[in-house]
C-alpha positions as CSV (number, residue, x, y, z in Angstrom):
1,M,53.6,45.1,-3.2
2,D,55.4,43.6,-6.0
3,P,53.0,42.6,-8.8
4,A,54.6,39.3,-9.4
5,F,54.2,38.4,-5.8
6,R,50.5,39.4,-5.8
7,N,50.0,37.3,-8.9
8,F,51.5,34.3,-7.1
9,A,49.5,35.0,-4.0
10,E,46.3,35.1,-5.9
11,Q,46.8,31.6,-7.3
12,C,48.4,30.2,-4.2
13,P,46.4,27.3,-2.4
14,D,47.5,28.6,1.0
15,A,46.0,31.5,2.8
16,V,48.4,34.3,2.3
17,L,48.6,37.5,4.5
18,V,51.1,40.3,4.0
19,T,51.9,43.0,6.5
20,D,54.2,46.1,6.4
21,P,57.3,46.1,8.7
22,L,55.1,47.3,11.6
23,G,52.8,44.4,11.2
24,R,49.9,46.2,9.6
25,I,47.9,44.3,7.1
26,E,48.3,45.3,3.5
27,Y,47.1,42.2,1.6
28,V,45.2,38.9,2.0
29,N,44.4,36.5,-0.8
30,P,41.0,34.9,-1.6
31,V,41.9,31.7,0.2
32,F,42.6,33.7,3.5
33,E,39.2,35.4,3.1
34,R,37.3,32.1,2.7
35,M,39.2,30.5,5.6
36,T,38.8,33.3,8.1
37,G,35.6,35.1,6.9
38,Y,37.4,38.4,6.8
39,R,37.6,40.5,3.6
40,L,40.6,42.7,2.9
41,A,38.5,45.7,3.5
42,D,37.8,44.4,7.1
43,L,41.5,44.0,7.8
44,S,43.5,46.7,5.9
45,G,45.6,48.7,8.4
46,R,44.9,46.3,11.2
47,T,47.3,43.7,12.7
48,P,46.9,39.9,12.6
49,A,46.1,40.1,16.4
50,V,42.4,40.3,15.1
51,L,42.7,36.6,14.6
52,K,43.9,35.9,18.2
53,S,41.9,33.2,20.0
54,G,43.5,33.6,23.4
55,A,44.8,30.0,23.2
56,H,48.4,31.1,23.1
57,E,50.5,32.5,25.9
58,A,52.5,35.7,25.5
59,D,55.7,33.7,25.3
60,F,54.4,32.2,22.0
61,Y,54.2,35.6,20.4
62,R,57.5,36.8,21.9
63,G,59.1,33.8,20.3
64,L,57.4,34.6,17.0
65,W,58.8,38.1,16.9
66,S,62.2,37.2,18.1
67,E,62.5,34.8,15.1
68,L,61.1,37.2,12.5
69,L,63.1,40.2,13.7
70,A,66.3,38.0,13.5
71,G,65.5,37.4,9.8
72,R,64.3,33.8,10.3
73,E,61.0,32.2,9.4
74,F,58.6,31.0,12.1
75,R,56.6,27.8,11.8
76,A,53.7,26.7,14.2
77,L,50.3,25.3,14.6
78,F,48.1,28.4,15.4
79,V,44.8,28.3,17.2
80,N,43.0,31.3,15.7
81,R,39.5,32.7,15.6
82,R,37.4,33.2,12.5
83,K,35.3,36.4,11.9
84,G,32.2,34.5,13.0
85,G,33.8,33.6,16.3
86,E,34.6,29.8,15.9
87,L,38.0,28.6,16.5
88,Y,40.2,26.9,13.8
89,Y,43.7,25.4,13.6
90,E,46.2,26.7,11.1
91,E,49.5,25.4,10.1
92,K,51.4,28.6,9.3
93,I,54.8,29.8,8.1
94,I,55.7,33.5,8.6
95,R,58.6,34.9,6.7
96,P,60.3,38.3,6.6
97,L,60.6,39.7,3.0
98,L,63.7,41.6,2.4
99,D,64.9,44.1,-0.2
100,G,68.1,44.1,-2.0
101,A,70.0,45.8,1.0
102,G,68.6,43.1,3.3
103,R,66.1,45.4,5.0
104,V,62.6,43.9,6.0
105,T,60.0,45.4,3.7
106,H,57.1,43.1,4.6
107,F,56.1,40.0,6.5
108,A,54.3,37.3,4.7
109,S,52.4,34.3,6.2
110,F,51.3,31.2,4.4
111,G,48.7,29.0,6.2
112,R,46.6,25.9,5.8
113,D,43.5,24.9,7.8
114,A,44.4,22.1,10.0
115,T,41.2,21.9,12.0
116,E,40.1,18.4,11.0
117,R,43.6,17.0,11.6
118,A,44.0,18.7,14.9
119,Q,40.5,17.5,16.0
120,E,41.3,13.9,15.0
121,I,44.6,14.1,17.0
122,G,42.6,15.3,20.0
123,R,40.0,12.5,19.6
124,L,42.8,9.9,19.4
125,E,44.6,11.4,22.5
126,R,41.3,11.4,24.4
127,A,40.6,7.8,23.5
128,A,44.0,6.8,25.0
129,T,43.0,8.3,28.4
130,H,39.1,8.0,28.6
131,D,36.7,5.3,28.7
132,S,34.7,5.1,25.5
133,L,31.4,4.2,27.1
134,T,31.2,6.8,30.0
135,D,33.8,9.3,28.8
136,L,35.4,9.1,32.3
137,P,39.1,8.9,32.8
138,N,40.2,5.3,32.2
139,R,42.3,3.2,34.4
140,R,45.6,4.5,32.9
141,L,44.7,8.2,33.5
142,F,43.3,7.5,36.9
143,L,46.5,5.8,38.1
144,D,48.6,8.8,36.8
145,R,46.3,11.2,38.8
146,L,46.3,9.0,41.9
147,D,50.2,8.8,41.8
148,L,50.2,12.7,41.6
149,A,47.7,13.0,44.5
150,V,49.7,10.6,46.8
151,R,52.9,12.4,46.1
152,Q,51.3,15.7,46.9
153,A,49.6,14.4,50.1
154,A,52.9,12.9,51.3
155,R,54.7,16.2,50.8
156,S,52.0,18.4,52.2
157,G,50.3,16.3,54.8
158,D,47.0,17.2,53.4
159,P,44.2,14.6,53.6
160,L,43.5,12.2,50.7
161,T,40.8,9.7,50.4
162,L,39.9,7.0,47.8
163,A,36.6,5.4,47.1
164,L,36.0,2.2,45.1
165,L,32.4,1.9,43.8
166,D,30.8,-1.3,42.4
167,L,27.4,-1.9,41.1
168,D,25.6,-4.7,43.0
169,R,24.7,-7.9,41.0
170,F,25.3,-6.0,37.7
171,R,25.5,-9.3,35.9
172,D,21.8,-9.9,36.7
173,V,21.1,-6.5,35.0
174,N,22.8,-7.5,31.9
175,N,21.2,-10.9,31.8
176,R,17.7,-9.6,32.4
177,Y,17.6,-6.5,30.4
178,G,20.4,-6.9,28.0
179,H,23.8,-5.4,27.5
180,L,22.5,-2.2,25.9
181,A,20.4,-1.5,29.0
182,G,23.4,-2.4,31.1
183,D,25.6,0.1,29.2
184,A,22.9,2.8,29.8
185,V,23.0,2.1,33.5
186,L,26.8,2.4,33.7
187,Q,26.6,5.7,31.8
188,A,23.9,7.0,34.3
189,V,25.9,6.0,37.2
190,A,29.0,7.6,35.9
191,A,27.0,10.9,35.3
192,R,25.5,10.7,38.7
193,S,28.9,10.1,40.3
194,R,30.5,13.0,38.3
195,G,27.6,15.2,39.4
196,C,28.2,14.6,43.1
197,L,31.9,15.7,43.1
198,R,34.0,18.9,42.9
199,E,36.2,19.8,39.9
200,T,39.2,18.9,41.9
201,D,38.0,15.3,42.5
202,T,38.5,12.5,39.9
203,V,36.0,9.7,39.1
204,A,37.2,7.1,36.7
205,R,36.0,3.9,35.3
206,F,38.3,1.2,36.9
207,G,37.0,-1.6,34.9
208,G,33.6,-3.5,34.2
209,E,31.1,-2.2,36.7
210,E,33.6,-0.7,39.1
211,F,34.5,3.0,39.5
212,V,37.1,4.8,41.5
213,I,36.9,8.2,43.0
214,V,40.0,10.2,44.1
215,L,39.2,12.9,46.7
216,P,42.1,15.3,47.5
217,D,41.9,17.5,50.5
218,T,39.0,15.4,51.9
219,R,39.0,13.7,55.3
220,L,37.6,10.2,55.8
221,D,34.4,11.4,57.3
222,G,33.7,13.8,54.5
223,A,34.4,11.1,51.9
224,A,32.2,8.7,53.7
225,H,29.4,11.3,53.7
226,K,29.6,11.8,49.9
227,A,29.6,8.0,49.5
228,E,26.5,7.6,51.6
229,I,24.7,10.2,49.5
230,L,25.7,8.6,46.3
231,V,24.5,5.2,47.6
232,K,21.1,6.6,48.7
233,R,20.6,8.5,45.5
234,T,21.4,5.5,43.3
235,E,19.0,3.3,45.3
236,A,16.3,5.9,44.8
237,T,16.8,6.3,41.1
238,E,14.9,4.4,38.4
239,F,17.2,3.9,35.4
240,P,15.4,3.7,32.1
241,G,15.3,0.3,30.3
242,H,13.8,-0.7,27.1
243,D,10.3,-1.1,28.4
244,T,10.6,-0.9,32.1
245,A,12.6,0.9,34.9
246,I,15.7,-0.7,36.3
247,H,16.6,-0.5,39.9
248,V,20.3,-0.9,40.9
249,T,22.3,-0.4,44.1
250,I,26.0,0.3,44.6
251,S,28.5,-0.7,47.3
252,I,31.5,1.6,48.1
253,G,34.7,1.2,50.0
254,V,36.5,4.2,51.3
255,A,40.1,4.5,52.5
256,A,42.2,7.4,53.7
257,Y,45.8,7.8,52.8
258,A,48.3,7.6,55.7
259,S,51.5,6.5,54.0
260,G,52.7,4.0,51.5
261,S,52.1,3.7,47.7
262,P,49.1,4.3,45.6
263,Q,48.6,0.5,45.3
264,D,48.4,0.4,49.1
265,L,45.6,2.9,49.1
266,I,43.8,0.9,46.3
267,H,44.2,-2.2,48.4
268,A,42.7,-0.6,51.4
269,A,39.7,0.6,49.6
270,D,39.3,-2.7,47.9
271,L,39.3,-4.4,51.3
272,A,36.6,-2.0,52.4
273,L,34.5,-2.6,49.2
274,Y,34.7,-6.3,49.9
275,Q,33.4,-6.0,53.4
276,A,30.6,-3.7,52.0
277,K,29.6,-6.6,49.7
278,R,29.9,-9.2,52.3
279,S,27.7,-7.0,54.6
280,G,24.7,-7.2,52.3
281,R,25.6,-4.7,49.6
282,N,24.0,-1.3,49.1
283,A,26.4,0.0,51.7
284,V,29.5,2.0,52.5
285,V,32.4,0.7,54.5
286,V,35.3,2.9,55.7
287,S,38.8,1.4,56.0
288,R,40.9,2.5,58.9
289,P,44.1,4.6,58.1
290,E,46.3,1.6,59.5
291,D,44.8,-0.5,56.7
292,V,46.9,1.4,54.2
293,I,50.3,-0.4,54.5
294,G,53.1,2.0,55.3
C-alpha cells in the first residue's frame, strides 16, 4: 500500500478498510478496529463478509459489486455485525483505487458509525405508527392493515372478522384509583389481548379505552370464541393498583366481513359493541354478516 495513503488512513476520523482487487483485506485503521472489535491480525486475508449481519439481501451486494467493477463508488447505510456479535449501522463509501493505467489495484471503504442516528429514526418511525402507552399499533396503522385485509378478503373470498373491545366503566377506574392505575390496566389488557392472538392477527389501540382486533382467515364463530375467552380471562384477573387489586370487565362486538368497505366493517362491529354494552356489559355480541353494508 502507498505509504502516503497509509499515513492518511492512520489519521482519518473514518473507519478505513482496504482490500486487494479480489476483496481480501490488507489493511484496517485504528478507528475501524475500535468500531468493529476486529484487529488487523483477525482480518488479514479474509473478506469484508466477516462483518455481514444477514440484514441485506443478495441483490444489495450484487449492486455493490456492479458499481465497483464499473469503476464507480458505492454509498449505502450498512447493517453490520461487530466481533462481539452486536449489530451496528455504518454509513459507508467504497471506492475502487486505480493505478496510472486505470486498473483497479485496491478497494477502499470509509465508514462512520450511524447506530445512534438509525436507532433514533427507528424510534420516530415507530412513534408514528404505535401507541406510546401500550406499544400496540395505533389507529393509523390499524386502518392501513384493515384496508389491506379487506382487499385481500374481497379478492380471495377468505373469511375476515373484526372485534371491537371496550373496557366497561373505565372512567370509574380512573376516578377511584387514579390515571396511573388506569394506564397500568390499559397496558395489562393490551398485553392480555396480544397474548391471546396469532402472529397474523392485529390488535391495536383504537382510542381511549377501546381496542380493535383484526382476525384474518377467521370465521365468525372462531372469532366469537376468542372474544369469549378474553372476556372471561379479564373478568377473572386482578389488576394491580397502588394498594389494592382492581377488577375490570370488557365488552366486545364482533363482525364478519361480507362485502363493502373497511368503515362498513368497523360500523358493524361498533353496533355489536353497543348492544353488548346495553345488554349489561361484560359480554360478547356478534353482528350478522348482513349488518356489514354492501
